[in-house]
N, C-alpha and C positions, 0 to 999 in steps of 0.2 A: 750419804757420802761419808759422814763421820765414822760410821761402822766399818765401811770399806777401808778407809785409810787407817783406822785403828788396827784392823786385822792385818793389813799389809805391813804396817810398821812393827807390829809384834812379831810377825813371821821374819821380817828382815833383821830385827834385833836378835832373835834366836839363831838365825843363820850366822850372824857376825860372831856370836858367842862360840858356835861350833867351829867356825873358821879360825878364830883365835886359838882355840884349844888344839886344833890340828897344827897350826903354825908353831905353837909352843912345843908340841911334840917333835916337830921337824927340827927346830932349833936345838933341841936337847939331844938329838941323835947324831952320834959321831960317824964320820965317814968310814965305811968298811968296803974295801975294794971288791969283795966277793958278794956281800949281802946288800950293802947300801952304798953303791958307787957315788962318787962325787957328782957326776953328770946327772944321775937320776934324782938326787936330792936337789940339785940346782933347778932341774925342770919342774919339780914339785913346787919349790919356792917361787919360781916365776909364775906358775899358774895360780898359786895362792895369792900372790901379790896382785895379779890382774883381777882376780875374783873380788878381792877386797876393795880395789879401786872402783870396780863396777857397782858393788853393793853400796859404797859410799855415794856414788853418783845417783843411784836410785833413791837413797835416803834424802839427798839434797833436793831431788825433784819432788818428793813428797812434801817437804817443807814449803816449796814454792807452790805446790798445788793447794795446800791449806791456806796459804796467804792470798792466793788469787781466786780461790773458789772454783778452780777448774773442775769440770764434771768428769765422770768416770770414763766415758768413751774418749773424751779429749785427752785425759791422762794416759790412757792405754796407747794412743797414737804418740803422745809426747814421750813415753818411756821406751819406745821401740829400740832406740839406739842403746840405751843403758842395759836393757834386758838381753839384747843380742850380745853385748860385751860380756855379760855374766855367763851366758850360755857358752860362748866361745872359750872362756877361761875354764869353765867346769868340764867341757868336753876335752880340752887339752889335759886337764888334771886326770880325768878318767883314762885317757890314752897313756899317760905317764905311769899310772898305776898298773895298767895291763902289761907293760913291758917288763916289769920286775916282780917275780914271785915273792921275794922277801920284802918288797915294799908293801904288798898286800898283807902279808902275814904280820909285819911289824905294826902297821897303822890301821888294821882292819876295823877295829871298833870306832876309832875317830873318823874314819872315812865313811862308814855306814851312817853314823850320826850326822855327818855333814851332808850326805846325800839325802837323808830324810828332811833335813832343814831346807835344803834347796828345793825339794819338791813342794814343801809347804809354802815357800816364797812364790813359786810358780802358781800354785793354786790360789794364793791370796791376791796376787797382782792380776791374774787372768782367771777369775773364778768361774766364768761362764763356759759351758760346753757347747754353746750355740755355734753351729757350723756356718761360716761366712760372715760372722758379725764384724770382724776386723775390716773386711773389704768395704762394708757400708760405712763404718766409722771413718776410714781414710777418705772416702769420697765426700762425706759430709764436710770434712775439713776444707775441701775445695770451695765450698760456699762460705762457710763461717770465717775462714781465715784468709780467703783471697777475694771472692766476689763481694762479700759484705764490706770489707775494708775498702775495696775499690769504689763501692757505692758511697760510703760515708766520706771518703776523700773527695770524690767528685761533687757531692752535695755541698760540702764545705766550700769548694772552689766557686761553684756557680752562685751560691748565696752571697759570698764575699764580693763577687764581681757583679752582682745584681742582674744576672742573665735571666732569672725567672722571678715572677712576682711571688708575693707571700701566699696567694691562693694556689698558684702552681706548685710552690714548694710543699704546701700542705697536701696537695693531691698526690704528688710523687712519694711523699713520705708514707701516706696511707697504703699505696700500692706496695711499696717496699716492706712495710711492716707486716702486711698480710702474707707476703712471700716468706719473710723471716719467721713468722709464726708457724707456717706450715712446715718449714724445715725444723723448727724447734720441736714440733710435735713428734717428728721422726726421731729427733735426738733424745727426747724424753723416753720414747719407747725403747730405744737402743740402750739407754742407761738402765732401764728396768731389766732388760734381757741380760745386760752385762753383770748385774749384781744379784738379781733374784733368781729363783727357780720356778719355772712355770708349772702350774698344776691344772689349769682350766684351759683345755685346748680350744673349745668353742669360742670363748671370749677373746683369746689371743688371736685366733684366726681372723675374727672380725676386725680387730685393731690393725692387723697386718694388711688387711685389704683396704681399710679406710684411710690409713696414714698416707700411702702413696697416691691414692685417688685425690685426697685433699691437696697434696703437694702439686700434682699435675694440674688440678683445677685452678689453683691460685696463680700458677705460672701462665696458664693460658689466659686467664682473666687479665693479668698484668700486661701481657703482650698485646691483647686486644685493646687495651686502654691507653696504649702509648700514643700520645698526641705528637704532632710535629715539633712542638716546643720542647718535648722531652727527648728529642733525638739523641742527645748525648748520653742518655741512660739506656738506650735500646740495646747496645752491645752487652751491657751487664745483665739485662733481663734475658737476652738470648743465651748467654753463657750459663746463666743460672738454670734456664730451661733444660739445657743439655745435661747439667749435673742432676737435675730432678729426674730426667729420663733414666739416667744411670743408677741413681739411688733406688728408683722404683724397680728396676730390673734386678738389682742386687737383693732387695728385700724379698722378691719372689723366689730367690735361690736359697734363702735361709732354711736350715734344717734345725729344728728346736726340740730338744728333749722335753717331754712332758712327764714330770716326776709324780709318782703316787705319794699321797700323804702317809705319815707313819701308820695311821689307822687302817690303810688299805694294803699294808704289807702282808696281811694274813699271818701264816705261821712264822714268817721271817720277822715279824714285829717283835717277837720274843728275843731275837738275836741282837737287837740294838736299842738302847734307851732312846726315847722320843727326843729328849733334849740334845743328845749327840747327833741324832739323825737330822734334826732341824737346823743344827749349826753348820752342817756341811755345805761347802760350795757346790756348784753344779758339777764340776769336773770330779770332785770327790764322790758325790752321790752316784754319778754315772758308773764309776769304777766299782763302788760298793754293790750296786744292783746287778752289774754284769757278773761279778764274782759270786754273789749269792745265788744268781740264776744257775750258773755252772754247778755250784755245789749242790743246790736243790735237785738238779737233774742227774746227779751222780751218786752211785753207790760204791761201797767198799766191803768186800766179803758179804755181798748181798744185803747190806744195811745202808739206809740213806746217810749221807754225810751230815745233814743238818738235823733232821728230826731225831729226838732222843739223845742228842750229844751235849745238850746244855751249852750251845754256842753263844758267846757274848762278845760282840765286836767292841774293841777298846780304842782303836785308832784307824783312821782312813786317810789314804794318800791318793793321788791322781792315778796310780797304777796298781795299787795293792792295798790289802787290809791286814790289820793285826786283830786276832781274836783268841779268846780262851775257849777250851772245849774239854770234854772228857777224854782221858787218855785212850779210851777205846777207839777213837778216831784213828790214831796212829797205829794201834795194834791191827785194826782191820785193813788199813792200807797196806801194811806189811804182809798181810795174808793174801792180798788180791793181786793176781797177775797183771791187772790193768794198770798197776802202779809200780814204777821202777825206782830204785834208789838214785838220787841225783846229788850233785855237789851242793853243799849248803854254804860255801864260802861267800863272803861279801853280803851275807844276810845277817840280820840282828840276832836271830835264833839259830843256833848251829849244832844242836844235839844230833840232828839228822834231817833228811829231806826226802820227799817222795814226789815224783812227777808222773802224772797221767800219761799213758803212752798209746791211747786209743786213736787219736786223730793226728793228721799231719800238722794242724795248727789249732790253737785255742785250747790246749790242754791246761789243766789245773796243776800248779806246783805249790807244795807246802813245805816250809822249813819250820822246825819246831824246837822247843826247849821245854824241859820239865818245869812244872810249877809245884804247888802243894800236892800232896798225895792224890793220885787219880786225875790230875788236870795237866794240860799242856797249854803253852802259849804258841800261837801259830802265825807265821807270815805267809799269806796266800796271794797268789797272783795268777794271771792267765797269760800263757805265752803268746806272743804276737810275731816275734822274729825268729822263733824256733831255736834259739840258743840254749845250751845246757848250762852255761855258766853266766851268772849275772854280771852285767857291765855297769859299774857305777857311773853316774852322770851321763847316762846313755841317751839314745836317740829320742825316746819319749820325752825326757826332761828338756833336752835341747829344743825339740820342736815346740814344747809347751811354752818355754821362755821366749820363743820368737813368734808366739801367737798362733801356732798350729796345734789345736787340741783334738786332732782327728783319731787318735789311737783307740779310744773307747768306742768310737763309731765303727772302727774296723773290727774290734772285738765283738760288738753287737751283731755285725754282719756275719761274722763267723758263727756265732751262736745260733743265729736264725737259720743259717744254712744247715745246721745240725739239729734243727727243730727243738732248740732249747727255749722254753717259754720264758717270757719276761716276767719280772716280779711285779705284782700289784698293779698290773695294767700299764706299766711303763711303755711309752711309745714315742715315736719321732714324728713331729709335725712338720710337713713340708707344705708351703702355701700353694 
């Protein structure tokens, strides 16, 4: 948990630094009726202010989480309101930028840096790419925060009023503790899925089958042992049983990425240091593997995009990667009719840009800038929404901050439909 909160706090700190830098630039920019209208600047300041307030609220929640030892899945449910507020402010900021060409030109560098920082906040707060995880988390709250409190309140009342004997109290406590332990096992599994990256499909499949089976077994046992004198507890056991049914159903709907270890990346292992690869969250790793798969399956001027280009990944986001490569990559794309020039605005590297034009969706886009002689730095992503111009703080980021991390699943589905092989045996586990 400490590692999780540390990463999230660092990402939030970096976001606040970028937000302050952009706000300072805004405050220093005089109104220009043509280029920087008063209304446009006011809209930007309003969105920045709301983003700052939301980030501060997230920061306060992390302090509370550390003080109360709230676990990861509880924290993610607890933060839903704060992250949704941040997503709303950033979406409005992006829309305000879209309305004015000179806003984009004037603040482009600061906006791109802020967008990067926002994506890393999203990846830190919601690091898992497991599909359906939040639904199970929310349902678990119905037991942990409602039914368990209901049970403890009732137990306190009946003990104080001496409605049950000490022996009966011990018996009902044992029943309740067994039920709580079964729910706790599911919670432990969810915490691991929320923070770690699964690599052993067989072991995980077994746990995903055993956890709901144990949960249902303990609830059935508790219901069967309900004596007449425990009648006041029966509604709680019954309500908990319904929650257990729903938790078991939702666990069976999870779709879990199974990531290869660095050693299994084969030729692509040379593209990224093992330490960087192992430090990535699930959503970052999913994006990396999708983009590398697309690149590995693509040629330019008859030459592979990866092999022989000395590709070195330097940074990974939930929707794109930055890497260095030989300048021949750009030369060959320029010579290949499958790649067309594209706008590079609102990207970090803006010497030029090429976009693959072979498919209706799922094309590779690269924006680049020169580095030392013979090398380039590249921002690479895969289109999902078919837009030619990048939208800052766009749909993927907003969805991610509100707990919907399905974009890379959609990319993987597109790649599979185009027979693009996954890297290193990457696959999706569905129970």
